[in-house]
C-alpha positions in Angstrom: 12.5 -69.7 18.9 11.6 -66.0 19.1 13.1 -63.7 21.7 9.8 -63.6 23.7 8.5 -67.1 22.7 5.4 -68.2 24.7 5.3 -65.0 26.8 2.0 -63.3 27.5 2.2 -59.6 26.7 -0.4 -56.8 27.3 0.1 -53.6 25.3 -2.0 -50.5 25.9 -2.7 -47.9 23.2 -2.1 -50.7 20.6 -4.3 -49.2 17.9 -1.6 -47.2 16.2 1.9 -45.7 16.4 4.2 -47.0 19.0 1.6 -49.4 20.5 0.9 -51.0 17.1 4.6 -51.4 16.2 5.4 -52.8 19.7 2.5 -55.3 19.5 3.6 -56.5 16.0 7.2 -56.8 17.1 6.4 -58.8 20.2 4.0 -61.1 18.3 6.6 -61.6 15.6 9.1 -62.8 18.2 6.6 -65.3 19.7 4.6 -63.5 22.4 0.8 -64.0 22.7 -0.7 -60.5 22.7 -3.6 -58.8 24.5 -3.9 -55.5 22.7 -6.0 -52.7 24.3 -7.1 -49.3 23.1 -9.9 -46.9 23.5 -10.6 -47.0 19.7 -11.9 -50.4 18.6 -11.5 -49.8 14.8 -7.8 -49.0 15.2 -7.3 -51.9 17.6 -9.1 -54.4 15.4 -6.7 -53.4 12.5 -3.7 -54.1 14.7 -5.0 -57.5 15.7 -5.8 -58.3 12.1 -2.3 -57.4 11.0 -0.8 -59.6 13.7 -3.0 -62.5 12.7 -2.2 -62.1 9.0 1.5 -62.2 9.9 1.0 -65.5 11.8 0.9 -64.1 15.3 -1.6 -64.5 18.1 -3.5 -61.5 19.5 -6.8 -60.5 20.9 -8.4 -57.1 21.4 -10.0 -55.4 24.5 -11.4 -52.0 24.5 -9.8 -50.1 27.3 -9.7 -46.5 28.7 -6.5 -46.6 30.8 -7.6 -43.7 32.9 -10.5 -45.7 34.3 -9.9 -48.0 37.3 -12.9 -50.1 36.4 -11.5 -50.7 32.9 -8.2 -51.9 34.4 -10.1 -54.2 36.7 -12.0 -55.7 33.8 -8.8 -56.1 31.6 -6.8 -57.7 34.5 -9.7 -60.1 35.2 -9.8 -61.1 31.6 -6.1 -61.8 31.5 -6.3 -63.9 34.6 -9.2 -65.9 33.3 -8.1 -66.3 29.7 -4.3 -66.5 29.8 -3.7 -67.3 33.5 -0.7 -65.1 33.8 1.1 -61.9 32.5 4.8 -61.8 31.6 5.0 -58.4 29.9 3.1 -55.1 30.3 3.8 -52.2 27.9 2.1 -49.1 29.4 2.0 -47.2 26.1 -1.3 -45.4 25.9 -1.0 -41.7 26.1 -2.1 -38.2 25.0 -0.2 -35.0 24.3 -2.4 -31.9 24.8 -0.7 -28.7 23.5 -0.4 -25.8 25.9 2.1 -23.8 27.9 1.9 -22.5 31.5 -0.4 -19.6 30.3 -2.6 -21.4 27.8 -3.0 -24.9 29.4 -6.1 -25.0 31.5 -6.8 -27.3 34.4 -9.0 -29.7 32.4 -6.1 -30.3 29.9 -3.6 -30.8 32.8 -5.9 -33.2 34.6 -6.6 -35.1 31.4 -2.9 -35.6 30.7 -2.3 -36.7 34.3 -5.2 -39.1 34.2 -4.2 -40.9 31.0 -0.4 -40.6 31.1 0.1 -40.7 34.8 -2.8 -42.5 36.5 -3.1 -44.9 33.6 0.5 -46.0 34.1 0.0 -46.3 37.9 -3.0 -48.5 37.4 -1.2 -50.6 34.9 1.7 -51.2 37.1 -0.5 -52.0 40.1 -2.4 -54.7 38.2 0.7 -56.0 36.5 2.5 -56.5 39.8 -0.5 -58.4 41.2 -0.5 -60.7 38.2 3.2 -61.2 37.8 4.3 -61.7 41.5 2.4 -65.0 41.6 5.0 -66.4 39.1 8.0 -64.4 40.4 8.8 -63.0 37.0 7.8 -60.2 34.7 8.8 -57.1 32.8 6.9 -53.8 33.1 7.7 -51.3 30.4 6.5 -47.7 30.9 6.4 -45.3 27.9 7.7 -42.0 29.1 9.4 -39.5 26.8 12.4 -37.2 26.4 9.9 -34.7 27.8 9.9 -36.6 31.0 13.6 -35.5 31.3 13.6 -32.0 29.7 10.9 -29.3 29.4 9.0 -28.4 26.2 7.1 -25.1 26.7 4.1 -26.1 24.6 3.8 -29.5 26.2 3.5 -28.5 29.8 0.9 -31.1 30.9 2.6 -33.9 28.9 6.0 -33.1 30.5 4.5 -33.2 34.0 2.9 -36.6 33.4 5.9 -38.1 31.7 8.2 -36.9 34.4 5.9 -38.7 36.9 6.2 -41.8 34.8 10.0 -41.6 34.9 10.3 -41.6 38.7 7.3 -43.8 39.4 9.0 -46.5 37.3 12.0 -46.4 39.6 9.8 -46.6 42.7 8.1 -49.7 41.3 11.4 -51.3 40.4 12.8 -50.7 43.9 9.7 -52.1 45.5 9.6 -55.2 43.4 13.3 -55.8 44.0 12.8 -55.4 47.8 9.9 -57.9 47.8 11.8 -60.4 45.7 9.1 -60.6 43.1 11.5 -61.0 40.1 9.6 -58.2 38.3 11.6 -55.6 36.4 10.3 -52.1 35.6 11.9 -49.8 33.1 10.9 -46.7 31.2 11.5 -45.8 27.6 12.0 -42.2 26.6 11.3 -41.7 22.9 12.3 -38.6 21.1 10.6 -37.4 17.9 9.1 -40.5 16.4 7.1 -40.0 13.3 3.6 -41.0 14.4 0.1 -39.4 14.1 0.6 -37.8 17.5 3.9 -36.2 16.5 2.5 -35.0 13.2 -0.4 -33.4 15.1 1.9 -31.7 17.6 4.2 -30.3 14.9 1.2 -29.1 12.9 -0.1 -27.3 15.9 3.2 -25.3 16.1 3.0 -23.9 12.5 3.4 -25.0 9.0 4.2 -28.7 9.2 7.0 -28.6 6.5 8.8 -25.9 8.5 8.3 -27.4 12.0 9.4 -30.8 10.8 12.6 -29.4 9.2 13.4 -27.4 12.3 13.0 -30.5 14.5 15.0 -32.7 12.1 17.9 -30.3 12.4 18.1 -31.1 16.1 18.9 -34.8 15.4 22.6 -35.6 15.0 21.7 -39.0 13.6 20.2 -37.2 10.6 16.6 -38.5 10.7 13.4 -38.6 12.8 12.6 -41.9 14.5 10.1 -44.5 13.3 7.9 -46.6 15.5 10.1 -49.7 15.0 13.0 -47.9 16.7 10.9 -47.9 19.9 9.5 -51.4 19.3 13.1 -52.7 19.2 13.7 -51.3 22.7 10.4 -52.7 23.9 11.5 -56.1 22.6 14.8 -55.9 24.4 13.3 -54.9 27.7 10.6 -57.6 27.3 13.1 -60.4 26.6 15.4 -62.3 28.9 18.3 -60.4 27.3 17.6 -57.6 29.8 17.2 -59.6 33.1 19.8 -57.3 34.8 18.1 -54.1 33.7 15.6 -52.5 36.1 14.7 -49.0 37.1 16.5 -47.7 34.0 15.4 -44.9 31.7 16.2 -45.9 28.1 16.5 -42.8 25.9 15.8 -43.5 22.2 16.0 -40.1 20.5 18.6 -40.0 17.7 20.8 -37.9 19.9 18.3 -35.1 20.4 19.1 -34.5 24.0 22.8 -34.1 23.2 22.3 -30.9 21.2 
């Protein structure tokens, strides 16, 4: 038996990076996946990989910043699977810009996707999960939801909101006796296309990667599976006493 055998899991931003790795990990451990992303070609590749590995997954196109998309996805889950056990609010963007260069459109875009998208996901997940009095909501924040990065102003603002919103959801679900846990994961520098794009925007990639690597006491940058392992733990029954927690997975970056 897998660690999340027969559980129903919804992962947003599942087309690549942390979302793809988390989807594949949950499927490998027995969950039935609903994978969503704004990019259908990337999403279809994720679902194909899961199927080839013997897992079960289906794809839904989904812009997490749109309430009507969340309504459609939640209705599909209710009609097709009948319940939801796990939500991984993973979809996100990271516009580059400091307090002087970031414009209002960039700031709002980050808050819409990274902040409102998580809010909408939590709202729909609670509605689906409370009927069965069990569930795990996993919100992808960042180390930048704890510290500040000058060139990621809008991202820091949104991820900081995710950090404390997670705790508010956890408290509410506990007070209501819903049996729903809500936790946040705070990845450090995980080597994904998003991280590569960010470091490339700061200068020559070889130099910015080396400088970033030097800040990691563990001696390497993270890989998506490092985060997927934490997702699996929070999704499984091994973490039934964990709620409102912020799980930092950063190779020691915040210690330096």
